[in-house]
N, C-alpha and C positions, 0 to 999 in steps of 0.2 A: 728407430727412426722418430723424430718428433713430427706430429700432425700440425702443429699450430706454431706461430712465430709471433714474436712481439718486436715492435720498432722501438730501438733504444737510440737515444740522443748520443752522437759521437763528437760533435763540434759544428762550428760555423765555417762556412766558405770564406776564403780571402776576400776582403773588401766589404763584407756583411757586418752590419752593426747588430749586436745582440737586441737593443731596444727595438729596431725597426722589424727585426725578425719576429720578435716576440708579438708585437703589435699585428704585424701581417697575418702570422700564424693564426692569432686570436681571432682576427676578423674572418680569415678564410674558413676556419672550423666553426666560427659563431660560439666561442666559449669564452672564458674569462681569462684575462692575462696571468692570474694567479696558477691556473692549471698549466699554462704553457711555460711559466717560469719554473714550476715544478718539475716539468718534463726536461727542462735544461738541466736541473740537478739531479736528475736520474730516475724520476718516478716515471711510470709508463703513462702515456696520453691515450694510447688506443688499447683495447682490449685484446687479448691474443686472437689471431685469426689464422686462416689458411694461408700459404705462402702467396698466391697470386694477390689477395688483397693486401698483405703485407707488403709486398713489392710495390703496389700502387701508392700506398701510404708513405713509403720511402721516397718514391718519386715526386709526390706531392711536397714532401719536406725539401727535397732538393731542388725544386723550382723555386722555393723561397730563400734557398741559400743556406739549408741547414743540412749538415751531414749527420747520416744516421746509419745503423747496422742493424741486421736481424739477429735476433737470438731465439734460438729454439726453446720452446716450452714443452716440457714433457707432460703427457696426459696424465701422469701419475699425481703431479702437484694438484691439477685441477680436479682429479677424482678423490683426492684425500681431503681437499677443502670441501668437496660437495658432501663427502662422507661425515665430516666434522659438522657441517650445517645439518645434515640430517640427523645427526646423533642429538645435536642441541634442540632440534625441533621435537625429536621423539621424547627428549627428556621433559620439555615443557608439556607435550600431551599427556605423559604419564603423571606429571605433577599435577595437572588439572583434573585428570581422571581420579587422582588420590584424593584431592580435595572434594570433588564432587561425591566420591564414595562415603568419604567421613562425614560429609554434611547429611547425606542420606542416613547414615547410621544415627547420627545425632537426632534428626528428624524422627526417626523410627522409635528411638528411646523416649523422646518427648511424647509421642503418640501413646506408648504403652503406659507411660506415667499418667497421662490424661484418662485412659481407659480404666487404670486402677482407681483414680479418683472419681470416676462417674458414680460408680455403685455407691461411694460414701455420701455423695451429694444427693443421690436420689433416696437413700435411706433417710436422710435429715430432713428433707421436705415432706411435709404432710401430703398423705395421697388423697386427691381429690376425686369426687365421684365423676367418672367420665360419662355417665348418661344423663347428667344434669342438662345438657345443651339440648337434648332431645325432648325436654319438656317444655321449652320455651315455644311460645307460638309466634309464628312470623306474622309481622305486620305487613298486611298486603292491602293497605290503604292506597297506595299509590302504584301505578302501573310499573311493571318490571321493565318493559320495553318502551322507551319514549320515541315519540315519532321524531325523524330527522328534521333539522332545521332547514327552512328554505334558503337555499344559497343563490347568491347573485351570481349571473354568469358573466358579468362585466370583466372580470380577472380572466377568466378562460377566453373570451373573444379576444381581450387585448394581446394574450399570449399568443394566440393563433394569428392575429393580425402582425405582431411583430416577427414571428418566424417567417410568414409568408413574404413580409418585406425584406428580411435578411436573405432569403433564398432568391428573391428577385434581384437585389443588389449582387449577390454572388454570381448568379447567372449573366448579369451584364458585365461583371468584372471579366469572367471567364470567356465571354463572347467577344469584347472589345477591351483587351488589356492595355492599349495605348491610351484609351479614353481616361483612365485613372492613373494618377501619378503620385505616389507617396513618397 
């Protein structure tokens, strides 16, 4: 037994114009007339739903002069489409993982190549005496720690005054909301 039903177009009621029915249905559902026209040509307008909801949809269509019928939708078709979507998603994930893995392998190969080149480069450069820097005397003519510059507190006081003013305006707005109209 089918769990879900789909509402399918069966025809127009006697005395109902196709154009007005299309326009009225598009306005009622707040959708485009192209979708409603496609519904008249056999495509589904509503997603498959339970029987009660499908009956309500059919009743709505009947109130606009559109005859419809319910078609049972088996859950197998939904599950196969869901499985197909999952398979495609899994395939994309595996492709991404494969790309990441191959990129990591290429990076590792380049790193090994650089590590092999490093000893060659070190052997070509002359070895400098690493103790030479210890022989240099430090020039301590200037003080290492300079006294901090005197700052003006005008900026600080102006920021504090601005914050206090904004807080007063906010409190007045919250206390008397009708006083301010934006």
